[in-house]
DRENLOVEX-655827 format. One record per residue: residue number from 0; residue in one letter; chain; x, y negated, z of N, C-alpha, C in turn. Coordinates in steps of 0.02 Angstrom, whole numbers. Each point is the difference from the previous one (the first is absolute). Layout:
BEGIN
PT num residu chaine   n_px   n_py   n_pz  ca_px  ca_py  ca_pz   c_px   c_py   c_pz
PT NUM      A      A      X      Y      Z      X      Y      Z      X      Y      Z
...
% end
This chain:
BEGIN
PT num residu chaine   n_px   n_py   n_pz  ca_px  ca_py  ca_pz   c_px   c_py   c_pz
PT   0      M      A    415  -1369   -409     36     -5     63     60     46     -1
PT   1      T      A     57    -25     22     60     40      5     -7     51     56
PT   2      R      A     22     62    -12      1     51     51     73     16     18
PT   3      T      A     14      2     65     68     10     23      1     55     52
PT   4      T      A     38     53    -13      8     54     48     42    -24     59
PT   5      P      A    -23     10     62     42    -19     57     66     36      0
PT   6      P      A     53    -29     28     64     35      5     -9     66     37
PT   7      R      A     37     51    -22     -5     64     33     24     -5     72
PT   8      P      A    -31     38     46     18     -6     71     70     25     17
PT   9      A      A     36     26    -49     69     22     12     36      2    -67
PT  10      D      A     66     -8      3     42      5    -59     21     73     -8
PT  11      V      A    -27     33    -51     12     71     -8     75     16     -6
PT  12      A      A     35    -41    -39     71     13    -10     40     -8     64
PT  13      A      A    -23    -43     47     35     -8     64    -16     58     46
PT  14      V      A    -61     26     -2    -18     57     42     36     63    -21
PT  15      L      A      2     12    -65     33     60    -26     34    -19    -66
PT  16      P      A     63    -20      3     36    -23    -60     -1     50    -58
PT  17      A      A     -7     64     14      0     49    -54    -61     -8    -46
PT  18      L      A    -51    -37     23    -59    -12    -42      9    -57    -49
PT  19      A      A     50    -42     12      9    -60    -41      4     15    -75
PT  20      P      A     37     51    -22      4     14    -72    -66     21    -31
PT  21      L      A    -50     18     41    -64     24    -26    -50    -56    -10
PT  22      A      A     19    -62     15    -46    -56     -7    -20     -9    -73
PT  23      R      A    -65    -15    -10    -25    -16    -67    -42    -63      5
PT  24      I      A     -1    -38    -55    -44    -58     -5    -67     22    -28
PT  25      A      A    -53    -17     33    -68     12    -24    -35    -67     -6
PT  26      T      A    -51     -3    -42    -41    -60     -6    -70     15     24
PT  27      R      A    -17    -26     59    -69      5     24    -43    -46    -45
PT  28      L      A    -55     26    -24    -41    -37    -48    -53    -43     33
PT  29      H      A    -22     18     60    -49    -39     37    -61    -19    -42
PT  30      P      A    -36     49    -28    -60    -18    -38    -54    -27     46
PT  31      R      A    -34    -52    -24    -57    -29     36    -53    -19    -51
PT  32      P      A    -65      9     15    -53    -14    -48      7    -69    -31
PT  33      G      A     -9     -3    -66      7    -63    -36    -26      7    -71
PT  34      N      A     17    -49    -41    -22     -1    -70     61     -5    -46
PT  35      P      A     37     54     -7     60     -2    -42    -17     -8    -73
PT  36      S      A     47    -28    -37     -5     -5    -73     48     49    -31
PT  37      P      A     -4     11    -66     47     46    -33     72    -23      6
PT  38      R      A     12    -62     18     69    -25      7     26      7     71
PT  39      D      A    -40     30     44     20     10     70     20     72     13
PT  40      S      A     46     10     46      8     66     30    -60     12     44
PT  41      S      A    -27     61     -2    -63     12     35     -9     73     15
PT  42      V      A    -48     14     42    -29     66     10    -72     -3    -22
PT  43      G      A    -20     44    -45    -69      3    -23    -22    -60    -41
PT  44      G      A     47    -40    -24    -17    -59    -39      2     14    -75
PT  45      P      A    -16    -52    -40      3      8    -73     72      6    -24
PT  46      L      A     10     42    -50     67     12    -26     15    -44    -60
PT  47      L      A     64    -15     -9     24    -32    -60      6     54    -53
PT  48      W      A    -58     19    -28     -3     57    -46    -12    -26    -71
PT  49      P      A     41     21    -48     -8    -24    -69    -68     21    -29
PT  50      A      A    -33    -48    -32    -65     16    -30      5     53    -54
PT  51      S      A     59      6    -31      9     47    -54     18     71     24
PT  52      E      A     11      8     64     23     65     27    -59     37     32
PT  53      P      A    -10     63    -18    -57     38     29      6      4     76
PT  54      W      A    -57     -5     33     -2      7     73      7     73     18
PT  55      P      A     39     16     52     11     71     18    -64     34     25
PT  56      H      A     -9     61    -22    -54     43     23     31     66     25
PT  57      C      A    -35     33     44     21     65     26    -49     53    -25
PT  58      D      A     27     52    -32    -42     53    -26     -6     60     46
PT  59      G      A     26     -8     61    -10     51     51     51     55     -2
PT  60      P      A    -16     58     29    -65     17     28    -16    -37     65
PT  61      H      A    -64    -14     11    -23    -34     59    -43     47     42
PT  62      A      A     -3    -13     64    -39     44     44    -36    -41     53
PT  63      L      A    -64     14     10    -38    -26     57      3     52     56
PT  64      D      A     -4    -24     62      9     47     57    -60     45     13
PT  65      G      A    -53     -9    -38    -59     42      9    -47    -23     54
PT  66      L      A     19    -51     38    -42    -25     54    -19    -73    -11
PT  67      N      A     48    -40    -22    -13    -72    -10     -6    -15    -74
PT  68      P      A    -56    -29    -21     -8    -15    -72     43    -59    -20
PT  69      A      A     15     -4    -65     34    -59    -25    -45    -62      9
PT  70      R      A     32    -58      5    -38    -62     11     18    -49    -55
PT  71      S      A    -48    -42    -17     14    -50    -51     46    -54     28
PT  72      L      A     42    -27    -43     45    -54     20    -41    -60     23
PT  73      A      A    -57    -12    -31    -43    -56     19    -25      8     71
PT  74      D      A    -18     62     20    -24     11     68     55     -8     52
PT  75      V      A     61     22    -17     56     -9     46     10    -74     14
PT  76      R      A     -1    -41    -52     10    -72      9    -59    -33     35
PT  77      L      A    -60     24    -15    -59    -28     33      2     15     75
PT  78      E      A     18     61     18      4     17     72     52    -43     35
PT  79      R      A     56    -12    -31     51    -42     31    -25    -71     10
PT  80      R      A    -36    -26    -49    -26    -68      7    -50     -3     57
PT  81      I      A    -43     51      6    -50      1     54     34      2     68
PT  82      R      A     49     44      7     33      7     65     40    -62     17
PT  83      A      A     30    -32    -49     37    -62     13    -48    -56     20
PT  84      A      A    -57     -4    -34    -49    -53     17    -30     10     68
PT  85      A      A     -7     63     21    -32     16     64     50      2     58
PT  86      H      A     63    -16    -13     50      2     54    -20    -49     56
PT  87      G      A     -6     27     61    -18    -41     57    -74    -10     11
PT  88      R      A    -42     31    -41    -72     -5      9    -33     67    -17
PT  89      S      A    -65      6     17    -37     60    -18    -19     -3    -74
PT  90      M      A     -2     58    -31    -20      3    -69    -74    -13     -8
PT  91      T      A    -19    -29    -56    -71    -11    -15    -31     65    -22
PT  92      P      A    -67      5      2    -33     61    -24     18     15    -73
PT  93      Q      A      6    -52    -41     18     11    -70     70     29     -7
PT  94      E      A     46    -25     41     69     26     -3      1     73     22
PT  95      L      A    -36     16     53     -1     69     23    -31     46    -51
PT  96      E      A    -52    -23    -34    -32     40    -51     47     13    -58
PT  97      T      A     39    -51    -19     48      9    -54     53     51     20
PT  98      L      A     25     -3     62     50     48     22    -28     70      3
PT  99      R      A    -63      7     18    -31     67      0     -6     27    -70
PT 100      R      A    -11    -44    -48     -2     23    -70     70     22    -23
PT 101      I      A     50    -37     20     69     17    -20     23     64     35
PT 102      H      A    -21      9     62     20     59     40    -62     37     23
PT 103      P      A    -35     35    -45    -59     38     22     20     55     49
PT 104      L      A    -46     15     45     14     53     49      5     66    -36
PT 105      P      A     52     40     16      8     65    -34    -53     49     23
PT 106      G      A    -16     47    -43    -45     54     18     36     52     42
PT 107      P      A    -34     50     22     32     52     41     54     37    -40
PT 108      V      A     56     13     33     55     36    -32     -9     74     14
PT 109      T      A    -14     38    -53    -15     71      9     61     45    -14
PT 110      K      A     50    -29    -33     61     39    -14     59    -48     -7
PT 111      A      A     59     28      4     60    -41     -4      3    -35    -67
PT 112      P      A     17    -66      1      4    -36    -64     55     27    -44
PT 113      V      A    -13      0    -64     48     23    -50     17    -57    -46
PT 114      A      A     64    -12    -12     21    -54    -44    -31      9    -69
PT 115      Q      A    -24    -56    -27    -33      1    -65     41    -41    -50
PT 116      P      A      6     23    -62     36    -40    -50    -39    -63    -17
PT 117      Y      A     36    -52    -16    -30    -62    -24     30    -14    -68
PT 118      D      A    -40      7    -52     25     -1    -68      3    -72    -27
PT 119      G      A     41     -7    -51      2    -63    -36     64    -38     11
PT 120      S      A     12    -46    -46     58    -45      4    -18    -59     44
PT 121      I      A     43    -16     49    -16    -51     50     49    -58     -6
PT 122      A      A    -27    -61     -6     43    -59     -2     35     -8     67
PT 123      M      A     65    -14     -2     38     -7     61    -10    -69     30
PT 124      L      A     11     -4     66     -7    -63     37     68    -31     13
PT 125      A      A      4    -66     -3     61    -35     17     11      4     75
PT 126      V      A     59     22     20     18      7     71     47    -55     22
PT 127      A      A     52    -12    -39     48    -52     20     35    -28    -61
PT 128      Q      A     21    -62      5     40    -33    -51     55    -38     37
PT 129      L      A     63     16    -17     57    -31     34     46    -32    -50
PT 130      Y      A     10    -65      7     50    -36    -40     67      5     36
PT 131      A      A     53     10    -39     67      6     29     19    -64     36
PT 132      R      A    -27    -57    -20     16    -63     34    -23      1     73
PT 133      D      A    -52     40     14    -28      3     68     29     58     40
PT 134      V      A     29     48    -33     26     60     34     73      9    -20
PT 135      P      A     45    -34     31     71      7    -17     22     73      7
PT 136      G      A     40     23    -47     23     68      2    -47     51    -28
PT 137      L      A    -58    -23    -27    -47     47    -31     35     37    -57
PT 138      R      A      1     66      5     35     40    -51    -42      2    -63
PT 139      A      A     23    -36    -52    -39     -7    -61     35     30    -60
PT 140      S      A    -40     15    -51     28     21    -63     37    -59    -32
PT 141      A      A     46     15    -45     40    -52    -32    -45    -52    -33
PT 142      G      A     11    -64     16    -37    -54    -30    -69    -12     30
PT 143      A      A    -21     41     48    -66     -7     30      4    -40     65
PT 144      D      A    -51    -41     12     -2    -38     62    -69      6     33
PT 145      L      A    -38     50    -21    -68      8     26    -17     74      5
PT 146      L      A    -23     20     59    -23     68     11    -75      0     11
PT 147      Q      A    -35     43    -36    -72      7      8    -16     72     18
PT 148      V      A    -39      8     54    -18     66     25    -76      8     -4
PT 149      L      A    -22     53    -32    -71     16     -5    -11     70     26
PT 150      W      A    -63     16     17    -14     69     18    -71     19    -19
PT 151      C      A     -9     67     -3    -66     28    -13    -35      9     67
PT 152      P      A    -61    -27      9    -33      2     65    -36     66     15
PT 153      F      A     32     55    -18    -26     67     14     57     45     23
PT 154      D      A    -18     52     38     49     51     17     14     44    -60
PT 155      H      A     58     32      3     21     42    -56     24     67     27
PT 156      P      A    -28     55    -22     22     65     24     75     10    -11
PT 157      G      A     32     32     49     71     12     -5     39    -41     50
PT 158      D      A     59    -21    -19     44    -35     46    -29    -66     24
PT 159      E      A    -43    -32    -40    -28    -65     18    -73      5     21
PT 160      E      A    -19     56     28    -71     14     12    -33    -52     44
PT 161      F      A     36    -27     48    -31    -47     46     28    -71     -8
PT 162      M      A     25    -14    -60     26    -66    -15    -21    -20    -70
PT 163      P      A    -10    -65    -12     -9    -23    -69     64      9    -40
PT 164      K      A     -8     13    -64     58      7    -44     20    -69    -25
PT 165      T      A     64    -18     10     24    -66    -18     34     -1    -68
PT 166      A      A      0    -60    -30     35    -13    -63     39    -65      9
PT 167      L      A     64      0    -22     43    -59      6     15    -29    -69
PT 168      F      A     -1    -66     -3     16    -34    -63     49    -57     16
PT 169      W      A     56      0    -36     48    -54      5     -5    -43    -63
PT 170      R      A      2    -66      8     -2    -42    -58     34    -67     14
PT 171      S      A     15    -36    -53     26    -68      6    -59    -48     -4
PT 172      A      A    -10    -40     51    -58    -44      3      0    -50    -58
PT 173      D      A     58    -22    -23      3    -50    -53    -26     26    -66
PT 174      T      A     -4     66     -8    -22     27    -64    -76      6     -4
PT 175      V      A    -35    -14     54    -73      6      0    -31    -68    -14
PT 176      A      A    -29     -7    -60    -31    -63    -20    -75      1     12
PT 177      D      A    -34     47    -32    -73      6      8    -14     53     53
PT 178      I      A    -36    -21     53    -12     44     58    -69     32     -6
PT 179      L      A     -3     64     16    -65     35      3    -38    -27     60
PT 180      T      A    -55    -35    -12    -36    -34     54    -53     43     33
PT 181      V      A    -28     48    -37    -52     44     29     20     73    -13
PT 182      P      A     43     27     43     22     69    -10    -56     49     14
PT 183      P      A      2     60    -29    -49     51     17      3     18     74
PT 184      E      A    -56     22     27     -2     23     69    -36     67      3
PT 185      P      A     17     41     49    -36     64      6    -72    -11     21
PT 186      A      A    -45     40    -27    -70     -6     19     -9     22     73
PT 187      E      A     40     49     22     -5     26     68     69     11     28
PT 188      V      A      4      2     67     62     16     35    -16     54     51
PT 189      Q      A     52     36     20    -13     54     48    -10    -26     71
PT 190      Y      A     43    -48     20     -4    -27     68      8    -76     -2
PT 191      E      A    -32    -33     48      9    -72      7     74    -17     10
PT 192      G      A     36     43     38     70    -13     15     46      3    -60
PT 193      Y      A    -26     20    -58     40      0    -61     -9    -65    -40
PT 194      V      A    -38    -47     28    -13    -64    -34     36    -56     38
PT 195      P      A     55    -25    -27     36    -53     36    -37    -66     -2
PT 196      E      A      2    -36     55    -29    -67      4     51    -50    -28
PT 197      P      A    -21    -49    -42     48    -48    -27     36    -38     56
PT 198      C      A     66      2     -2     41    -32     52     58    -38    -32
PT 199      L      A     15    -58     27     62    -35    -14     54     28     46
PT 200      L      A     62    -10    -20     57     27     38     42    -57     28
PT 201      D      A     34     15     54     50    -46     28     62     41     15
PT 202      P      A     39     16    -52     56     47      9     53    -27     49
PT 203      E      A     27     47     39     51    -17     50     51     56      3
PT 204      Q      A     63    -16     -6     52     50      4     19     14     73
PT 205      I      A      8     64     15     20     21     67     52     56     -7
PT 206      T      A     32     16     55     48     56      2    -33     60     34
PT 207      E      A      6     58    -31    -29     61     28     53     53      9
PT 208      Y      A    -18     50     42     42     58     12    -44     62     -7
PT 209      P      A     30     59    -11    -40     61     -8    -44     13     62
PT 210      S      A    -59     26    -13    -42     20     56     32     59     36
PT 211      L      A    -21     11     62     32     50     43      5     70    -32
PT 212      P      A    -53     26    -32      6     67    -28     52      5    -56
PT 213      E      A     20    -56    -29     48      3    -55     72     -2     24
PT 214      L      A     10    -12     64     68     -3     28     26     70     16
PT 215      S      A     66      7     -5     32     62     20     -4      7     76
PT 216      E      A      9     61     24     -2     12     72     53    -41     36
PT 217      D      A     58    -10    -31     54    -39     30    -21    -73     12
PT 218      L      A    -45    -25    -40    -24    -69      8    -62     -2     45
PT 219      R      A    -43     50     -5    -61      1     42     17      7     74
PT 220      E      A     49     44     15     13     17     70     19    -61     42
PT 221      P      A     46    -44    -20     16    -58     43    -58    -49      6
PT 222      L      A    -45     -4    -51    -57    -45      5    -49     24     54
PT 223      G      A      3     63     17    -44     27     52     28     -7     70
PT 224      R      A     60    -30      8     29    -10     66     -8    -73     21
PT 225      W      A    -28     -9     59    -10    -68     26     67    -37      6
PT 226      S      A     54     36     14     65    -31      8     24    -34    -64
PT 227      T      A    -20     27    -58     21    -31    -63    -28    -71     -4
PT 228      W      A    -62     -7     19    -32    -66     -4     28    -47     53
PT 229      Q      A     11     27     60     28    -41     54     70    -27    -19
PT 230      A      A     40     43    -32     67    -21    -19     -1    -57    -50
PT 231      A      A    -53     -3    -41     -7    -54    -49    -37    -60     29
PT 232      G      A    -18      3     64    -36    -56     31    -73     -4    -21
PT 233      V      A    -29     56    -20    -70      1    -23    -41     38     50
PT 234      T      A    -58    -27     18    -46     34     46    -67     10    -35
PT 235      P      A    -11     58    -30    -65     13    -30    -56     -4     51
PT 236      D      A    -60    -12    -24    -59     -1     42     -4     65     41
PT 237      S      A    -26     -5     61     -3     58     44    -40     58    -29
PT 238      S      A    -44    -15    -48    -39     54    -30     45     48    -40
PT 239      Y      A     61    -21    -15     47     41    -36     50     35     46
PT 240      A      A    -10     -3     65     49     27     48     13     74    -12
PT 241      I      A    -51     38    -15      9     72    -10     31     15    -68
PT 242      A      A    -15    -40    -50     24     14    -68     23    -65    -33
PT 243      P      A     58    -27     20     23    -64    -29     12      4    -75
PT 244      Q      A      8     60    -27      8      5    -73    -62    -24    -37
PT 245      E      A    -58      4     34    -62    -24    -32      1    -76     -5
PT 246      F      A     35    -33     45      9    -73     -5     35    -17    -66
PT 247      Y      A     52     38    -16     34    -10    -64    -48     12    -57
PT 248      D      A    -37     54      2    -43     19    -57    -55    -52    -11
PT 249      N      A    -32    -22     55    -57    -46     -6     21    -72    -13
PT 250      E      A     54    -22     32     15    -71      2     60    -22    -42
PT 251      L      A     43     48    -20     63    -20    -30     15     30    -68
PT 252      S      A    -34     53    -19     21     36    -60    -33    -28    -63
PT 253      A      A    -54     31    -23    -33    -20    -62    -65    -36     15
PT 254      A      A    -12    -55    -35    -59    -40     12    -63     35    -25
PT 255      P      A    -56     -9     34    -64     24    -27    -25    -47    -54
PT 256      G      A    -53     20    -34    -33    -44    -48     26      5    -71
PT 257      W      A    -31    -41    -43     21     -3    -70     71    -27     -5
PT 258      K      A     41     32    -41     68    -24     -8     30     30    -64
PT 259      A      A     53    -34    -22     39     25    -57     69     20     26
PT 260      G      A     24     58    -21     65     24     21      0     23     72
PT 261      G      A     59     -3     30      7     18     70     -2     75     12
PT 262      W      A    -20     18     61     -4     70     22    -72     21      9
PT 263      I      A    -12     65      1    -67     28      9    -14     10     74
PT 264      R      A    -60    -17     22    -22     16     68    -31     70     -2
PT 265      W      A     40     51     18    -24     69     -1    -44     13     61
PT 266      G      A    -48     44     -8    -44     17     56    -47     57    -17
PT 267      L      A    -28     -1    -60    -44     55    -20     38     64    -11
PT 268      T      A     60     -6    -28     43     58    -12     71    -16     22
PT 269      D      A     42     51      4     71    -12      8     28    -31    -65
PT 270      P      A     55    -35      4     29    -29    -61     19     54    -50
PT 271      Y      A     -9    -15    -63     22     45    -52     16    -40    -63
PT 272      D      A     49     25    -37     19    -32    -63    -50     17    -55
PT 273      Q      A     -8    -46    -47    -38     13    -60     47    -14    -59
PT 274      P      A     22     51    -35     47    -12    -55    -35    -31    -60
PT 275      C      A     37    -40    -37    -25    -28    -63    -18     58    -46
PT 276      P      A    -58     -1    -31    -20     56    -44     45      8    -60
PT 277      V      A     39    -52    -18     42      3    -59     71     21     16
PT 278      C      A     31    -34     49     71     11     12     16     31     68
PT 279      G      A    -50      6     44     10     31     64     29    -44     54
PT 280      T      A     14    -64    -15     24    -46     50    -54    -12     53
PT 281      P      A     17      2     65    -52    -14     51    -31    -69    -10
PT 282      A      A    -66     -2     -4    -36    -62    -11      1    -43     63
PT 283      E      A     -4    -65    -10      3    -48     56    -64    -43      1
PT 284      P      A    -19    -26     59    -62    -38      5      1    -64    -43
PT 285      L      A    -52     -8    -39    -10    -61    -39    -54    -43     33
PT 286      L      A    -57     32     16    -57    -37     27    -36     42     51
PT 287      T      A    -15    -29     57    -42     31     51    -69    -32     -3
PT 288      I      A    -50     39    -15    -70    -22     -3    -31     19     66
PT 289      A      A    -13    -48     42    -15     15     70    -74     -9     17
PT 290      W      A    -22     42     46    -68     -7     27     -2    -59     49
PT 291      T      A     49     -5     44     -2    -51     51     67    -36      4
PT 292      E      A     -2    -63     20     61    -40      8     34     13     67
PT 293      W      A    -37     25     48     27     19     65    -51     42     37
PT 294      D      A     22     32     53    -47     38     43     21    -11     72
PT 295      D      A    -28     39     46     12    -12     72     73     10     18
PT 296      S      A     37     40    -38     70     13     17     49    -47    -34
PT 297      T      A    -25    -44    -45     45    -43    -38    -20    -73      4
PT 298      H      A    -24    -21     58    -20    -70      9     57    -49     -9
PT 299      S      A     62     22     13     55    -47     -5     12    -21    -72
PT 300      W      A    -28     37    -49      7    -18    -70    -52    -50    -24
PT 301      I      A    -49    -16     42    -51    -48    -20     33    -68    -14
PT 302      P      A    -12    -30    -58     31    -65    -14    -21    -52     53
PT 303      H      A     44    -48     11    -15    -54     48    -68    -29    -13
PT 304      E      A    -16    -12    -64    -60    -37    -18    -64     40     12
PT 305      D      A      6     66      9    -59     43      9     -7     27     71
PT 306      R      A     44    -19     45      2     35     64    -63    -10     41
PT 307      A      A    -27    -60      1    -60    -12     40    -58     43    -23
PT 308      A      A    -12      1    -66    -54     41    -27     18     73     -2
PT 309      G      A     64     15    -12     21     69     -9     -5     43     62
PT 310      I      A     19    -28     57     -1     40     62    -71      8     26
PT 311      S      A    -44    -48    -14    -68      4     25    -45     43    -45
PT 312      S      A     21     12    -61    -43     39    -46     44     46    -42
PT 313      S      A    -17     64     -3     39     47    -40    -24      1    -72
PT 314      A      A    -58    -30    -14    -29      4    -67     21    -59    -44
PT 315      Y      A      9    -59     29     17    -58    -41     50    -42     38
PT 316      P      A     55    -19    -31     18     12    -70     44     61    -11
PT 317      A      A     -5     51     43     44     58     -6    -13     41    -63
PT 318      Q      A    -61     -4    -28    -17     40    -59    -27    -44    -55
PT 319      P      A     41    -45    -26    -26    -51    -47    -17     27    -69
PT 320      S      A     33     53    -22     -7     21    -70    -59     48    -11
PT 321      G      A    -29     26     54    -56     47     -7     21     70    -21
PT 322      I      A     66     11     -9     24     65    -22      0     50     58
PT 323      Q      A    -21     61    -14      5     54     49     11     65    -37
PT 324      I      A     56     33     15     16     65    -30    -15     53     52
PT 325      A      A    -40     51    -21    -21     53     46    -31    -32     62
PT 326      R      A     24     16     59    -30    -28     61     44    -53     32
PT 327      G      A     28    -42    -41     39    -55     27     74      4    -12
PT 328      Y      A     20     30    -56     70      5    -17     18    -50    -54
PT 329      G      A     64     -2    -16     23    -42    -54     25     43    -57
PT 330      Q      A     15    -32    -57     24     35    -59     65    -34    -21
PT 331      I      A     53     40     -7     66    -27    -17     17     22    -71
PT 332      V      A     16    -50    -41     23     13    -68     76      1      1
PT 333      R      A     29     54    -23     73      6     -3     23      4    -73
PT 334      V      A     57    -32    -14     26     -1    -68     72     25     -1
PT 335      C      A     22     18    -59     68     25     -9     49    -59      2
PT 336      P      A     50      2     44     49    -55      1     46      0    -60
PT 337      A      A      3     56    -36     44      4    -58    -30    -34    -61
PT 338      S      A    -68      1     -5    -33    -30    -58    -72    -17     17
PT 339      P      A    -19    -65     -1    -70    -18     12    -47     27    -52
PT 340      G      A     26     22    -57    -42     27    -52    -21     72     11
PT 341      H      A     31     33     48    -20     69     15    -67      1     37
PT 342      P      A    -38     54     -5    -65      4     34      8     -8     75
PT 343      H      A    -48    -33     31      1    -10     72    -35     58     35
PT 344      V      A      9      3     65    -34     50     42    -33    -38     58
PT 345      Q      A    -43     34     37    -34    -33     55    -14     49     56
PT 346      L      A    -10    -27     60    -17     42     57    -45    -39     47
PT 347      M      A    -32     36     45    -44    -29     50     35      4     68
PT 348      Q      A     -1    -56     37     26     -1     69    -42    -48     41
% end
């Protein structure tokens, strides 16, 4: 099914012409559960991976939080099947018993949990596969038309302590003849939210603007005046009467959800640059790995085709990929605009 973002409730460039030069094209990916093949762009689907090329592993260091044990990948998938099958009905005694086995009741906590190391080399999980034909403007290495993103489903002490560590691979699809059909998988994962659900994509290009925290004070100040909107013939919803700048941030700036390129939706932290580790050039967003496609403040971004189900339920299809970083954040992969071959960086928002 095609997904189409409704027109924005106001023309940003007409409201504040100074914002026009800051427009960027982003590609909303619109992942939805499906059965992708290696020849499809996907989230959590099989990769077009050469049979002759070793599958990526992560050698750590890895850390468990000291409170929640690692879980088998089989149990994560079994629990999802049970919950999907029981949607709209009560669970059977057998289903409840299985969930109790997967999530045993914890014993009494007598002291503060201490992070524990998790040793061993861990096979990485496929997170996303993007063909340039589906994502116009995808910044690729020379001669490459396919981006593959994998990650380690464990936390890592240090800068990435509360995020999976990602690995990027660029390749030319035409050079892959024999495909690895059964890639290695990790025996265990740290959290269910680190296991993406297989999804097909329906890419859609949109225009974005910087989120409010990324704007200079000279640009933020007029967005906070009701007169600015009135002069442009725009009447934000009355809920924005006290802070019309929030109307811009929620409804007009950067789209929520999975996307390639565009601007970052800041919220967990203030905006900050991440320099390329090689040349120091400020890195730019390549891929946003999102927990949710929309929330209560971003209903206007719900695609036309999902509006009936989307407004009545926050769980489906707002969270199709099963991904959850920390307590409901997203993970943004940023790359060097000077050279796609330079190491990437990432952040949580």
